[in-house]
LOTITI-503091 format. One line per field, with one value per residue (C-alpha): residue number from 1; residue in one letter; x, y, z. Coordinates in steps of 0.05 Angstrom, whole numbers, plus 32768, in hexadecimal, padded with zeros to 4 digits. Layout:
BEGIN
k NUM,...
r A,...
xx X,...
yy Y,...
zz Z,...
//
This chain:
BEGIN
k 1,2,3,4,5,6,7,8,9,10,11,12,13,14,15,16,17,18,19,20,21,22,23,24,25,26,27,28,29,30,31,32,33,34,35,36,37,38,39,40,41,42,43,44,45,46,47,48,49,50,51,52,53,54,55,56,57,58,59,60,61,62,63,64,65,66,67,68,69,70,71,72,73,74,75,76,77,78,79,80,81,82,83,84,85,86,87,88,89,90,91,92,93,94,95,96,97,98,99,100,101,102,103,104,105,106,107,108,109,110,111,112,113,114,115,116,117,118,119,120,121,122,123,124,125,126,127,128,129,130,131,132,133,134,135,136,137,138,139,140,141,142,143,144,145,146,147,148,149,150,151,152,153,154,155,156,157
r M,K,L,S,E,I,K,R,H,L,A,T,A,E,A,V,N,F,R,L,P,S,G,A,Y,V,P,E,N,F,H,V,T,E,I,G,I,V,T,R,H,F,I,D,C,G,G,T,E,R,L,E,K,V,V,N,F,Q,L,F,D,A,N,D,Y,E,H,R,L,K,P,Q,K,L,N,K,I,I,A,L,S,E,E,K,L,G,I,G,D,L,E,I,E,V,E,Y,Q,S,E,T,I,S,K,Y,G,L,H,F,N,G,K,D,F,Q,L,V,P,K,H,T,A,C,L,A,S,D,A,C,G,I,P,S,V,K,Q,K,R,Q,L,S,E,L,V,T,A,N,E,S,K,C,T,P,G,G,G,C,C
xx 81D9,8194,8185,816B,81AC,81D7,81AB,81B3,81FE,8202,81DB,8217,8250,8287,829B,8286,82BF,82B7,82EC,82FB,8304,8350,8350,835B,832A,8301,8321,8300,82EC,82BB,8275,8236,821E,81E1,81B1,817B,8153,816D,813B,814F,8119,8135,8130,8167,8184,8151,8116,8101,80EB,810D,8107,813D,813F,8177,8189,81C4,81F9,822A,826C,8297,82DF,82DE,8315,82F2,8328,8307,82C9,82B9,8274,825A,822B,81F3,81F8,81F5,81B7,8196,81A6,8187,814A,8140,8147,8115,80E3,80EC,80F5,80CB,8108,80F9,8124,8149,8192,81C8,81F5,822D,824E,8294,82C5,8303,831F,82D3,8294,8293,8258,825D,8231,8238,824C,825D,8297,8287,82B0,82B3,8283,82A2,8298,828C,829A,825C,8260,8238,8215,81E7,81A3,8187,81C1,8191,8173,81B5,81DC,820B,8218,820C,8245,8282,827F,82BC,82D6,830A,8346,8339,82F7,8317,831E,8364,8371,837E,833C,8314,832C,8343,8369,8394,836A,832A,8319,8310,8351
yy 8158,813D,80F7,80E1,80F5,80CC,8090,8098,809F,8060,8039,8039,8044,8011,802B,805D,8090,80D2,8105,813D,8185,817C,8145,810E,80D7,80C0,807D,8044,801F,8056,8046,806E,806F,8098,80AE,80DE,811C,815A,8192,81D8,8206,824B,8296,82BA,82FE,8325,8300,82D4,828F,8257,820D,81E4,8198,816D,8125,811A,80E4,80D9,80B8,8097,8080,803D,800C,7FD8,7FD3,7F9A,7FC3,7FE1,8000,7FEE,8018,7FE7,7FE2,802E,802F,7FFC,8028,8065,803C,8023,806C,8085,804D,8053,80A0,80B9,80DF,8108,811D,8150,816E,8142,815A,8130,812E,8117,8119,8141,816D,8174,815E,8181,8189,8186,818A,8153,8152,811C,8120,80E5,80B5,80D0,80F3,8135,8153,819B,81CF,81F1,823A,8264,82A1,82DA,82CA,830F,833B,836F,8375,8379,83A6,8374,8389,8351,8364,838C,83D1,83DE,8423,8442,8462,849F,84AA,84AD,84F4,850A,852D,856F,856B,855C,859E,8578,85A4,8593,8590,858F,8547,852A,8504
zz 7BFA,7C07,7C1D,7BD9,7BBA,7BE7,7BDD,7B90,7B96,7BC5,7B92,7B62,7B90,7B99,7BDF,7C13,7C1D,7C43,7C36,7C66,7C4F,7C59,7C25,7C57,7C5B,7C94,7CA8,7C7E,7CBF,7CD2,7CEA,7CDD,7D25,7D1C,7CE7,7D01,7CF8,7D1C,7D26,7D3A,7D4F,7D5F,7D5B,7D35,7D50,7D27,7D4C,7D12,7D27,7CFD,7CF6,7CD4,7CCC,7CB0,7CAB,7CD8,7CCA,7D03,7CEF,7D21,7D18,7D3D,7D52,7D27,7CF0,7CCB,7CC2,7C7D,7C72,7C2B,7C02,7C07,7C54,7C59,7C2C,7C5B,7C95,7C73,7C61,7CA6,7CC1,7C8F,7CA3,7CED,7CF3,7CB8,7C9C,7C60,7C26,7C50,7C4A,7C6A,7CA1,7CB5,7CFB,7D01,7D3F,7D33,7D69,7D7C,7D5B,7D16,7CEA,7C9E,7C61,7C2D,7BE1,7BB2,7B82,7B58,7B85,7BCC,7BFA,7C0D,7C51,7C45,7C80,7C9C,7CB6,7CE4,7CC8,7CDF,7CC3,7CD4,7CBD,7CA7,7CED,7D13,7CE4,7CC8,7C7F,7C4E,7C22,7C39,7C15,7BEA,7BE7,7BBA,7BDB,7BAF,7BD4,7C17,7C33,7C49,7C8C,7C66,7C40,7C7F,7C9F,7CDC,7D0C,7D46,7D86,7D5D,7D74,7D2D,7D2E
//
C-alpha cells in the first residue's frame, strides 16, 4: 500500500486497527512511534546496484492502556512527516515487535489494516543459478537402473 492509499482509507475509517497475519490484532493501545523514509542502497548477488525507498511506520505496544490512536490523529502525523521529511508517495513498510522486530507490507480489507508478511528473495536468480520455477518432471521420464546400463562397481550408483 502506498502512502496516498492509507491517507484515503483513514479519511473514512472509524478506527485504526492493525491485524497481524495470525488474525490477532495489534493491541488497541499501540502507538505509531516513527514514520520515516528507509533507504536501502545495495548490490545484489549478481552485481546489480539497487536503490529502494519505503515509508516506514513503527508500531509500539505501549503500557498506556488509555491510549487509542484515532484516524484523524494518524493522518496529522503522516502530514507532519510529509512536510518535515519530504516523504513521497512510497510503499509503506510496517515494523512491529513480536519475537524480534518484524517487517510487514500493508493492505486494507475495508475495515482493518492487514500486516502482510514480507519474504526475502534472490534478486539475481539468473546470475547465481537459482531456477525461477522448479521444473516438473513426469515419473515416466525417469530412467530406471536397468535402462541406464548401470553395472555393479561401475560407479554410476
